[in-house]
PDB file as gemmi writes it, atoms N, CA and C in Angstrom:
CRYST1    1.000    1.000    1.000  90.00  90.00  90.00 P 1                      
ATOM      1  N   UNK A   1       0.834  -1.181   0.000  1.00  0.00           N  
ATOM      2  CA  UNK A   1       0.000   0.000   0.000  1.00  0.00           C  
ATOM      3  C   UNK A   1       0.878   1.243   0.000  1.00  0.00           C  
ATOM      4  N   UNK A   2       0.380   2.297  -0.538  1.00  0.00           N  
ATOM      5  CA  UNK A   2       1.125   3.550  -0.596  1.00  0.00           C  
ATOM      6  C   UNK A   2       0.421   4.602   0.242  1.00  0.00           C  
ATOM      7  N   UNK A   3       1.200   5.569   0.690  1.00  0.00           N  
ATOM      8  CA  UNK A   3       0.667   6.650   1.508  1.00  0.00           C  
ATOM      9  C   UNK A   3      -0.159   7.626   0.663  1.00  0.00           C  
ATOM     10  N   UNK A   4       0.117   7.708  -0.630  1.00  0.00           N  
ATOM     11  CA  UNK A   4      -0.552   8.651  -1.529  1.00  0.00           C  
ATOM     12  C   UNK A   4      -1.396   7.891  -2.548  1.00  0.00           C  
ATOM     13  N   UNK A   5      -2.596   8.385  -2.786  1.00  0.00           N  
ATOM     14  CA  UNK A   5      -3.452   7.885  -3.861  1.00  0.00           C  
ATOM     15  C   UNK A   5      -3.523   9.009  -4.893  1.00  0.00           C  
ATOM     16  N   UNK A   6      -3.108   8.724  -6.136  1.00  0.00           N  
ATOM     17  CA  UNK A   6      -3.127   9.759  -7.159  1.00  0.00           C  
ATOM     18  C   UNK A   6      -4.297   9.500  -8.101  1.00  0.00           C  
ATOM     19  N   UNK A   7      -5.222  10.431  -8.119  1.00  0.00           N  
ATOM     20  CA  UNK A   7      -6.349  10.394  -9.048  1.00  0.00           C  
ATOM     21  C   UNK A   7      -6.283  11.703  -9.810  1.00  0.00           C  
ATOM     22  N   UNK A   8      -7.391  12.409  -9.927  1.00  0.00           N  
ATOM     23  CA  UNK A   8      -7.345  13.716 -10.566  1.00  0.00           C  
ATOM     24  C   UNK A   8      -6.671  14.731  -9.638  1.00  0.00           C  
ATOM     25  N   UNK A   9      -6.669  14.449  -8.349  1.00  0.00           N  
ATOM     26  CA  UNK A   9      -5.922  15.262  -7.397  1.00  0.00           C  
ATOM     27  C   UNK A   9      -5.213  14.310  -6.437  1.00  0.00           C  
ATOM     28  N   UNK A  10      -4.190  14.798  -5.785  1.00  0.00           N  
ATOM     29  CA  UNK A  10      -3.435  13.976  -4.858  1.00  0.00           C  
ATOM     30  C   UNK A  10      -4.127  13.972  -3.504  1.00  0.00           C  
ATOM     31  N   UNK A  11      -4.367  12.772  -2.981  1.00  0.00           N  
ATOM     32  CA  UNK A  11      -4.981  12.634  -1.668  1.00  0.00           C  
ATOM     33  C   UNK A  11      -4.172  11.663  -0.822  1.00  0.00           C  
ATOM     34  N   UNK A  12      -4.379  11.714   0.470  1.00  0.00           N  
ATOM     35  CA  UNK A  12      -3.693  10.817   1.401  1.00  0.00           C  
ATOM     36  C   UNK A  12      -4.517   9.541   1.540  1.00  0.00           C  
ATOM     37  N   UNK A  13      -3.847   8.411   1.539  1.00  0.00           N  
ATOM     38  CA  UNK A  13      -4.493   7.117   1.701  1.00  0.00           C  
ATOM     39  C   UNK A  13      -4.808   6.928   3.188  1.00  0.00           C  
ATOM     40  N   UNK A  14      -6.056   7.149   3.571  1.00  0.00           N  
ATOM     41  CA  UNK A  14      -6.460   7.090   4.978  1.00  0.00           C  
ATOM     42  C   UNK A  14      -6.565   5.667   5.512  1.00  0.00           C  
ATOM     43  N   UNK A  15      -6.384   4.667   4.663  1.00  0.00           N  
ATOM     44  CA  UNK A  15      -6.312   3.284   5.130  1.00  0.00           C  
ATOM     45  C   UNK A  15      -4.874   2.899   5.463  1.00  0.00           C  
ATOM     46  N   UNK A  16      -3.919   3.549   4.826  1.00  0.00           N  
ATOM     47  CA  UNK A  16      -2.500   3.252   5.045  1.00  0.00           C  
ATOM     48  C   UNK A  16      -1.967   3.951   6.293  1.00  0.00           C  
ATOM     49  N   UNK A  17      -2.303   5.205   6.455  1.00  0.00           N  
ATOM     50  CA  UNK A  17      -1.830   5.969   7.612  1.00  0.00           C  
ATOM     51  C   UNK A  17      -3.056   6.417   8.401  1.00  0.00           C  
ATOM     52  N   UNK A  18      -3.128   6.004   9.664  1.00  0.00           N  
ATOM     53  CA  UNK A  18      -4.321   6.228  10.473  1.00  0.00           C  
ATOM     54  C   UNK A  18      -3.959   6.914  11.783  1.00  0.00           C  
ATOM     55  N   UNK A  19      -4.967   7.299  12.517  1.00  0.00           N  
ATOM     56  CA  UNK A  19      -4.764   7.903  13.831  1.00  0.00           C  
ATOM     57  C   UNK A  19      -4.001   6.916  14.716  1.00  0.00           C  
ATOM     58  N   UNK A  20      -2.984   7.410  15.413  1.00  0.00           N  
ATOM     59  CA  UNK A  20      -2.159   6.564  16.275  1.00  0.00           C  
ATOM     60  C   UNK A  20      -0.880   6.075  15.618  1.00  0.00           C  
ATOM     61  N   UNK A  21      -0.722   6.329  14.333  1.00  0.00           N  
ATOM     62  CA  UNK A  21       0.495   5.930  13.629  1.00  0.00           C  
ATOM     63  C   UNK A  21       1.676   6.736  14.155  1.00  0.00           C  
ATOM     64  N   UNK A  22       2.801   6.054  14.401  1.00  0.00           N  
ATOM     65  CA  UNK A  22       4.031   6.742  14.784  1.00  0.00           C  
ATOM     66  C   UNK A  22       4.642   7.330  13.525  1.00  0.00           C  
ATOM     67  N   UNK A  23       5.127   8.569  13.616  1.00  0.00           N  
ATOM     68  CA  UNK A  23       5.610   9.242  12.415  1.00  0.00           C  
ATOM     69  C   UNK A  23       6.810  10.126  12.732  1.00  0.00           C  
ATOM     70  N   UNK A  24       7.724  10.192  11.794  1.00  0.00           N  
ATOM     71  CA  UNK A  24       8.824  11.159  11.792  1.00  0.00           C  
ATOM     72  C   UNK A  24       8.659  11.929  10.496  1.00  0.00           C  
ATOM     73  N   UNK A  25       8.680  13.252  10.580  1.00  0.00           N  
ATOM     74  CA  UNK A  25       8.512  14.059   9.375  1.00  0.00           C  
ATOM     75  C   UNK A  25       9.467  15.241   9.412  1.00  0.00           C  
ATOM     76  N   UNK A  26       9.934  15.619   8.226  1.00  0.00           N  
ATOM     77  CA  UNK A  26      10.838  16.759   8.091  1.00  0.00           C  
ATOM     78  C   UNK A  26      10.405  17.588   6.894  1.00  0.00           C  
ATOM     79  N   UNK A  27      10.097  18.851   7.150  1.00  0.00           N  
ATOM     80  CA  UNK A  27       9.774  19.785   6.074  1.00  0.00           C  
ATOM     81  C   UNK A  27      11.075  20.298   5.479  1.00  0.00           C  
ATOM     82  N   UNK A  28      11.051  20.657   4.226  1.00  0.00           N  
ATOM     83  CA  UNK A  28      12.271  21.112   3.544  1.00  0.00           C  
ATOM     84  C   UNK A  28      12.857  22.373   4.171  1.00  0.00           C  
ATOM     85  N   UNK A  29      12.076  23.136   4.913  1.00  0.00           N  
ATOM     86  CA  UNK A  29      12.579  24.361   5.544  1.00  0.00           C  
ATOM     87  C   UNK A  29      13.128  24.120   6.954  1.00  0.00           C  
ATOM     88  N   UNK A  30      12.997  22.902   7.470  1.00  0.00           N  
ATOM     89  CA  UNK A  30      13.449  22.589   8.826  1.00  0.00           C  
ATOM     90  C   UNK A  30      14.866  22.040   8.809  1.00  0.00           C  
ATOM     91  N   UNK A  31      15.595  22.258   9.895  1.00  0.00           N  
ATOM     92  CA  UNK A  31      16.935  21.704  10.031  1.00  0.00           C  
ATOM     93  C   UNK A  31      16.925  20.239  10.426  1.00  0.00           C  
ATOM     94  N   UNK A  32      15.881  19.796  11.127  1.00  0.00           N  
ATOM     95  CA  UNK A  32      15.778  18.410  11.587  1.00  0.00           C  
ATOM     96  C   UNK A  32      14.313  17.992  11.568  1.00  0.00           C  
ATOM     97  N   UNK A  33      14.106  16.687  11.535  1.00  0.00           N  
ATOM     98  CA  UNK A  33      12.752  16.157  11.554  1.00  0.00           C  
ATOM     99  C   UNK A  33      12.194  16.113  12.967  1.00  0.00           C  
ATOM    100  N   UNK A  34      10.896  15.859  13.072  1.00  0.00           N  
ATOM    101  CA  UNK A  34      10.204  15.783  14.356  1.00  0.00           C  
ATOM    102  C   UNK A  34       9.436  14.462  14.416  1.00  0.00           C  
ATOM    103  N   UNK A  35       9.540  13.783  15.560  1.00  0.00           N  
ATOM    104  CA  UNK A  35       8.798  12.550  15.800  1.00  0.00           C  
ATOM    105  C   UNK A  35       7.493  12.883  16.501  1.00  0.00           C  
ATOM    106  N   UNK A  36       6.442  12.152  16.160  1.00  0.00           N  
ATOM    107  CA  UNK A  36       5.159  12.379  16.809  1.00  0.00           C  
ATOM    108  C   UNK A  36       4.190  11.248  16.537  1.00  0.00           C  
ATOM    109  N   UNK A  37       2.945  11.493  16.872  1.00  0.00           N  
ATOM    110  CA  UNK A  37       1.871  10.528  16.686  1.00  0.00           C  
ATOM    111  C   UNK A  37       0.786  11.195  15.850  1.00  0.00           C  
ATOM    112  N   UNK A  38       0.309  10.478  14.846  1.00  0.00           N  
ATOM    113  CA  UNK A  38      -0.755  11.011  13.997  1.00  0.00           C  
ATOM    114  C   UNK A  38      -2.024  11.122  14.835  1.00  0.00           C  
ATOM    115  N   UNK A  39      -2.574  12.337  14.911  1.00  0.00           N  
ATOM    116  CA  UNK A  39      -3.799  12.552  15.687  1.00  0.00           C  
ATOM    117  C   UNK A  39      -5.019  12.723  14.795  1.00  0.00           C  
ATOM    118  N   UNK A  40      -4.794  12.890  13.514  1.00  0.00           N  
ATOM    119  CA  UNK A  40      -5.907  13.013  12.587  1.00  0.00           C  
ATOM    120  C   UNK A  40      -5.440  12.869  11.153  1.00  0.00           C  
ATOM    121  N   UNK A  41      -6.279  12.247  10.339  1.00  0.00           N  
ATOM    122  CA  UNK A  41      -5.956  12.066   8.913  1.00  0.00           C  
ATOM    123  C   UNK A  41      -7.212  12.311   8.097  1.00  0.00           C  
ATOM    124  N   UNK A  42      -7.081  13.142   7.072  1.00  0.00           N  
ATOM    125  CA  UNK A  42      -8.127  13.298   6.065  1.00  0.00           C  
ATOM    126  C   UNK A  42      -7.451  13.091   4.721  1.00  0.00           C  
ATOM    127  N   UNK A  43      -8.201  13.117   3.662  1.00  0.00           N  
ATOM    128  CA  UNK A  43      -7.604  12.988   2.332  1.00  0.00           C  
ATOM    129  C   UNK A  43      -6.723  14.183   1.999  1.00  0.00           C  
ATOM    130  N   UNK A  44      -6.930  15.317   2.672  1.00  0.00           N  
ATOM    131  CA  UNK A  44      -6.184  16.543   2.380  1.00  0.00           C  
ATOM    132  C   UNK A  44      -4.953  16.744   3.252  1.00  0.00           C  
ATOM    133  N   UNK A  45      -4.942  16.195   4.503  1.00  0.00           N  
ATOM    134  CA  UNK A  45      -3.806  16.472   5.384  1.00  0.00           C  
ATOM    135  C   UNK A  45      -3.664  15.425   6.481  1.00  0.00           C  
ATOM    136  N   UNK A  46      -2.437  15.363   7.024  1.00  0.00           N  
ATOM    137  CA  UNK A  46      -2.118  14.547   8.193  1.00  0.00           C  
ATOM    138  C   UNK A  46      -1.802  15.522   9.322  1.00  0.00           C  
ATOM    139  N   UNK A  47      -2.416  15.335  10.494  1.00  0.00           N  
ATOM    140  CA  UNK A  47      -2.126  16.164  11.660  1.00  0.00           C  
ATOM    141  C   UNK A  47      -1.301  15.331  12.630  1.00  0.00           C  
ATOM    142  N   UNK A  48      -0.154  15.885  13.051  1.00  0.00           N  
ATOM    143  CA  UNK A  48       0.774  15.169  13.921  1.00  0.00           C  
ATOM    144  C   UNK A  48       0.932  15.930  15.228  1.00  0.00           C  
ATOM    145  N   UNK A  49       0.766  15.233  16.352  1.00  0.00           N  
ATOM    146  CA  UNK A  49       1.017  15.799  17.684  1.00  0.00           C  
ATOM    147  C   UNK A  49       2.415  15.370  18.124  1.00  0.00           C  
ATOM    148  N   UNK A  50       3.121  16.287  18.775  1.00  0.00           N  
ATOM    149  CA  UNK A  50       4.454  15.966  19.280  1.00  0.00           C  
ATOM    150  C   UNK A  50       4.722  16.750  20.553  1.00  0.00           C  
ATOM    151  N   UNK A  51       5.689  16.288  21.316  1.00  0.00           N  
ATOM    152  CA  UNK A  51       6.098  16.967  22.535  1.00  0.00           C  
ATOM    153  C   UNK A  51       7.306  17.838  22.236  1.00  0.00           C  
ATOM    154  N   UNK A  52       7.182  19.141  22.403  1.00  0.00           N  
ATOM    155  CA  UNK A  52       8.348  20.012  22.215  1.00  0.00           C  
ATOM    156  C   UNK A  52       9.262  19.915  23.435  1.00  0.00           C  
ATOM    157  N   UNK A  53      10.297  20.726  23.487  1.00  0.00           N  
ATOM    158  CA  UNK A  53      11.256  20.653  24.582  1.00  0.00           C  
ATOM    159  C   UNK A  53      10.614  20.981  25.929  1.00  0.00           C  
ATOM    160  N   UNK A  54       9.565  21.789  25.956  1.00  0.00           N  
ATOM    161  CA  UNK A  54       8.814  22.043  27.185  1.00  0.00           C  
ATOM    162  C   UNK A  54       7.793  20.916  27.296  1.00  0.00           C  
ATOM    163  N   UNK A  55       7.985  19.998  28.241  1.00  0.00           N  
ATOM    164  CA  UNK A  55       7.222  18.752  28.270  1.00  0.00           C  
ATOM    165  C   UNK A  55       5.804  18.867  28.803  1.00  0.00           C  
ATOM    166  N   UNK A  56       5.395  20.016  29.313  1.00  0.00           N  
ATOM    167  CA  UNK A  56       4.038  20.113  29.842  1.00  0.00           C  
ATOM    168  C   UNK A  56       3.053  20.674  28.814  1.00  0.00           C  
ATOM    169  N   UNK A  57       3.446  20.723  27.557  1.00  0.00           N  
ATOM    170  CA  UNK A  57       2.555  21.185  26.494  1.00  0.00           C  
ATOM    171  C   UNK A  57       2.637  20.217  25.318  1.00  0.00           C  
ATOM    172  N   UNK A  58       1.652  20.268  24.460  1.00  0.00           N  
ATOM    173  CA  UNK A  58       1.676  19.520  23.204  1.00  0.00           C  
ATOM    174  C   UNK A  58       1.645  20.514  22.071  1.00  0.00           C  
ATOM    175  N   UNK A  59       2.203  20.118  20.977  1.00  0.00           N  
ATOM    176  CA  UNK A  59       2.169  20.966  19.796  1.00  0.00           C  
ATOM    177  C   UNK A  59       1.796  20.089  18.613  1.00  0.00           C  
ATOM    178  N   UNK A  60       1.549  20.682  17.482  1.00  0.00           N  
ATOM    179  CA  UNK A  60       1.204  19.888  16.303  1.00  0.00           C  
ATOM    180  C   UNK A  60       1.687  20.581  15.033  1.00  0.00           C  
ATOM    181  N   UNK A  61       1.767  19.795  13.981  1.00  0.00           N  
ATOM    182  CA  UNK A  61       1.991  20.325  12.646  1.00  0.00           C  
ATOM    183  C   UNK A  61       1.135  19.530  11.687  1.00  0.00           C  
ATOM    184  N   UNK A  62       0.900  20.110  10.527  1.00  0.00           N  
ATOM    185  CA  UNK A  62       0.072  19.466   9.516  1.00  0.00           C  
ATOM    186  C   UNK A  62       0.882  19.235   8.249  1.00  0.00           C  
ATOM    187  N   UNK A  63       0.643  18.091   7.624  1.00  0.00           N  
ATOM    188  CA  UNK A  63       1.309  17.738   6.370  1.00  0.00           C  
ATOM    189  C   UNK A  63       0.238  17.707   5.282  1.00  0.00           C  
ATOM    190  N   UNK A  64       0.172  18.726   4.429  1.00  0.00           N  
ATOM    191  CA  UNK A  64      -0.823  18.721   3.350  1.00  0.00           C  
ATOM    192  C   UNK A  64      -0.448  17.705   2.256  1.00  0.00           C  
ATOM    193  N   UNK A  65      -1.428  17.033   1.722  1.00  0.00           N  
ATOM    194  CA  UNK A  65      -1.189  16.056   0.661  1.00  0.00           C  
ATOM    195  C   UNK A  65      -0.484  16.697  -0.527  1.00  0.00           C  
ATOM    196  N   UNK A  66      -0.834  17.926  -0.834  1.00  0.00           N  
ATOM    197  CA  UNK A  66      -0.257  18.603  -1.994  1.00  0.00           C  
ATOM    198  C   UNK A  66       1.249  18.840  -1.852  1.00  0.00           C  
ATOM    199  N   UNK A  67       1.773  18.852  -0.610  1.00  0.00           N  
ATOM    200  CA  UNK A  67       3.202  19.084  -0.397  1.00  0.00           C  
ATOM    201  C   UNK A  67       4.003  17.789  -0.314  1.00  0.00           C  
ATOM    202  N   UNK A  68       3.337  16.633  -0.414  1.00  0.00           N  
ATOM    203  CA  UNK A  68       4.034  15.344  -0.362  1.00  0.00           C  
ATOM    204  C   UNK A  68       4.486  14.857  -1.737  1.00  0.00           C  
ATOM    205  N   UNK A  69       3.971  15.452  -2.792  1.00  0.00           N  
ATOM    206  CA  UNK A  69       4.296  14.991  -4.140  1.00  0.00           C  
ATOM    207  C   UNK A  69       4.800  16.141  -4.992  1.00  0.00           C  
ATOM    208  N   UNK A  70       5.100  15.841  -6.227  1.00  0.00           N  
ATOM    209  CA  UNK A  70       5.578  16.856  -7.158  1.00  0.00           C  
ATOM    210  C   UNK A  70       7.043  16.612  -7.494  1.00  0.00           C  
ATOM    211  N   UNK A  71       7.596  17.488  -8.306  1.00  0.00           N  
ATOM    212  CA  UNK A  71       8.992  17.340  -8.704  1.00  0.00           C  
ATOM    213  C   UNK A  71       9.940  17.498  -7.527  1.00  0.00           C  
ATOM    214  N   UNK A  72       9.616  18.409  -6.623  1.00  0.00           N  
ATOM    215  CA  UNK A  72      10.417  18.601  -5.418  1.00  0.00           C  
ATOM    216  C   UNK A  72       9.497  18.602  -4.207  1.00  0.00           C  
ATOM    217  N   UNK A  73       9.180  17.400  -3.669  1.00  0.00           N  
ATOM    218  CA  UNK A  73       8.284  17.330  -2.517  1.00  0.00           C  
ATOM    219  C   UNK A  73       8.878  18.085  -1.318  1.00  0.00           C  
ATOM    220  N   UNK A  74       8.006  18.685  -0.518  1.00  0.00           N  
ATOM    221  CA  UNK A  74       8.462  19.490   0.613  1.00  0.00           C  
ATOM    222  C   UNK A  74       8.638  18.677   1.895  1.00  0.00           C  
ATOM    223  N   UNK A  75       8.150  17.434   1.932  1.00  0.00           N  
ATOM    224  CA  UNK A  75       8.196  16.631   3.148  1.00  0.00           C  
ATOM    225  C   UNK A  75       8.929  15.311   2.935  1.00  0.00           C  
ATOM    226  N   UNK A  76       9.689  14.919   3.954  1.00  0.00           N  
ATOM    227  CA  UNK A  76      10.243  13.574   4.067  1.00  0.00           C  
ATOM    228  C   UNK A  76       9.506  12.920   5.232  1.00  0.00           C  
ATOM    229  N   UNK A  77       9.094  11.661   5.084  1.00  0.00           N  
ATOM    230  CA  UNK A  77       8.274  11.016   6.109  1.00  0.00           C  
ATOM    231  C   UNK A  77       8.733   9.581   6.321  1.00  0.00           C  
ATOM    232  N   UNK A  78       8.781   9.177   7.588  1.00  0.00           N  
ATOM    233  CA  UNK A  78       8.911   7.768   7.983  1.00  0.00           C  
ATOM    234  C   UNK A  78       7.728   7.500   8.903  1.00  0.00           C  
ATOM    235  N   UNK A  79       7.074   6.348   8.740  1.00  0.00           N  
ATOM    236  CA  UNK A  79       5.936   6.054   9.606  1.00  0.00           C  
ATOM    237  C   UNK A  79       5.810   4.560   9.852  1.00  0.00           C  
ATOM    238  N   UNK A  80       5.139   4.220  10.965  1.00  0.00           N  
ATOM    239  CA  UNK A  80       4.914   2.828  11.323  1.00  0.00           C  
ATOM    240  C   UNK A  80       3.560   2.710  12.001  1.00  0.00           C  
ATOM    241  N   UNK A  81       2.757   1.786  11.514  1.00  0.00           N  
ATOM    242  CA  UNK A  81       1.445   1.542  12.109  1.00  0.00           C  
ATOM    243  C   UNK A  81       1.423   0.271  12.944  1.00  0.00           C  
ATOM    244  N   UNK A  82       2.584  -0.403  13.051  1.00  0.00           N  
ATOM    245  CA  UNK A  82       2.623  -1.679  13.766  1.00  0.00           C  
ATOM    246  C   UNK A  82       3.661  -1.692  14.889  1.00  0.00           C  
ATOM    247  N   UNK A  83       3.821  -0.580  15.570  1.00  0.00           N  
ATOM    248  CA  UNK A  83       4.739  -0.522  16.710  1.00  0.00           C  
ATOM    249  C   UNK A  83       6.199  -0.605  16.314  1.00  0.00           C  
ATOM    250  N   UNK A  84       6.558  -0.061  15.178  1.00  0.00           N  
ATOM    251  CA  UNK A  84       7.922   0.011  14.642  1.00  0.00           C  
ATOM    252  C   UNK A  84       8.484  -1.333  14.192  1.00  0.00           C  
ATOM    253  N   UNK A  85       7.622  -2.346  14.010  1.00  0.00           N  
ATOM    254  CA  UNK A  85       8.081  -3.592  13.407  1.00  0.00           C  
ATOM    255  C   UNK A  85       8.463  -3.322  11.958  1.00  0.00           C  
ATOM    256  N   UNK A  86       7.633  -2.538  11.278  1.00  0.00           N  
ATOM    257  CA  UNK A  86       7.886  -2.135   9.904  1.00  0.00           C  
ATOM    258  C   UNK A  86       7.885  -0.611   9.848  1.00  0.00           C  
ATOM    259  N   UNK A  87       8.947  -0.038   9.313  1.00  0.00           N  
ATOM    260  CA  UNK A  87       9.027   1.406   9.141  1.00  0.00           C  
ATOM    261  C   UNK A  87       9.030   1.693   7.646  1.00  0.00           C  
ATOM    262  N   UNK A  88       8.091   2.490   7.196  1.00  0.00           N  
ATOM    263  CA  UNK A  88       7.952   2.814   5.780  1.00  0.00           C  
ATOM    264  C   UNK A  88       8.497   4.222   5.553  1.00  0.00           C  
ATOM    265  N   UNK A  89       9.323   4.369   4.530  1.00  0.00           N  
ATOM    266  CA  UNK A  89       9.918   5.659   4.206  1.00  0.00           C  
ATOM    267  C   UNK A  89       9.269   6.232   2.962  1.00  0.00           C  
ATOM    268  N   UNK A  90       9.076   7.547   2.968  1.00  0.00           N  
ATOM    269  CA  UNK A  90       8.457   8.237   1.839  1.00  0.00           C  
ATOM    270  C   UNK A  90       9.217   9.529   1.592  1.00  0.00           C  
ATOM    271  N   UNK A  91       9.776   9.686   0.404  1.00  0.00           N  
ATOM    272  CA  UNK A  91      10.548  10.877   0.008  1.00  0.00           C  
ATOM    273  C   UNK A  91      11.825  11.074   0.834  1.00  0.00           C  
ATOM    274  N   UNK A  92      12.396  10.009   1.354  1.00  0.00           N  
ATOM    275  CA  UNK A  92      13.601  10.131   2.184  1.00  0.00           C  
ATOM    276  C   UNK A  92      14.814  10.304   1.284  1.00  0.00           C  
ATOM    277  N   UNK A  93      15.589  11.363   1.554  1.00  0.00           N  
ATOM    278  CA  UNK A  93      16.820  11.601   0.831  1.00  0.00           C  
ATOM    279  C   UNK A  93      17.949  10.811   1.494  1.00  0.00           C  
ATOM    280  N   UNK A  94      18.875  10.265   0.711  1.00  0.00           N  
ATOM    281  CA  UNK A  94      20.011   9.557   1.302  1.00  0.00           C  
ATOM    282  C   UNK A  94      20.803  10.509   2.193  1.00  0.00           C  
ATOM    283  N   UNK A  95      21.259   9.977   3.336  1.00  0.00           N  
ATOM    284  CA  UNK A  95      22.041  10.816   4.250  1.00  0.00           C  
ATOM    285  C   UNK A  95      23.411  11.069   3.666  1.00  0.00           C  
ATOM    286  N   UNK A  96      23.929  12.269   3.922  1.00  0.00           N  
ATOM    287  CA  UNK A  96      25.246  12.644   3.432  1.00  0.00           C  
ATOM    288  C   UNK A  96      26.316  11.974   4.290  1.00  0.00           C  
ATOM    289  N   UNK A  97      27.300  11.374   3.649  1.00  0.00           N  
ATOM    290  CA  UNK A  97      28.418  10.772   4.355  1.00  0.00           C  
ATOM    291  C   UNK A  97      29.317  11.877   4.903  1.00  0.00           C  
ATOM    292  N   UNK A  98      29.946  11.621   6.033  1.00  0.00           N  
ATOM    293  CA  UNK A  98      30.902  12.587   6.595  1.00  0.00           C  
ATOM    294  C   UNK A  98      32.076  12.775   5.641  1.00  0.00           C  
ATOM    295  N   UNK A  99      32.533  13.990   5.481  1.00  0.00           N  
ATOM    296  CA  UNK A  99      33.590  14.290   4.527  1.00  0.00           C  
ATOM    297  C   UNK A  99      34.969  14.177   5.132  1.00  0.00           C  
ATOM    298  N   UNK A 100      35.404  12.970   5.470  1.00  0.00           N  
ATOM    299  CA  UNK A 100      36.750  12.772   6.021  1.00  0.00           C  
ATOM    300  C   UNK A 100      37.800  12.753   4.945  1.00  0.00           C  
ATOM    301  N   UNK A 101      39.063  12.725   5.355  1.00  0.00           N  
ATOM    302  CA  UNK A 101      40.156  12.707   4.355  1.00  0.00           C  
ATOM    303  C   UNK A 101      40.542  11.321   3.989  1.00  0.00           C  
TER     304      UNK A 101                                                      
END                                                                             
């Protein structure tokens, strides 16, 4: 199964990624990715809750379906719906090797 269903418009596969899914996501404008739990999924967006450095609050971000595809997708995503037995990667760029001599 794939995270994206492509028809006349791009939508999120709500059977593949559901509420409670563990997720790591990184937007192209961020320096690092954020781990969280999917708190809501529609065909248009994924809502992710995460704990910021201040542990007595929750925060969230949204991943629009339109930003997951295209020539230069804006999001990199790893997710698992089975307790991290299987981790699925989507738009993950290969990590850069350290530049030693």
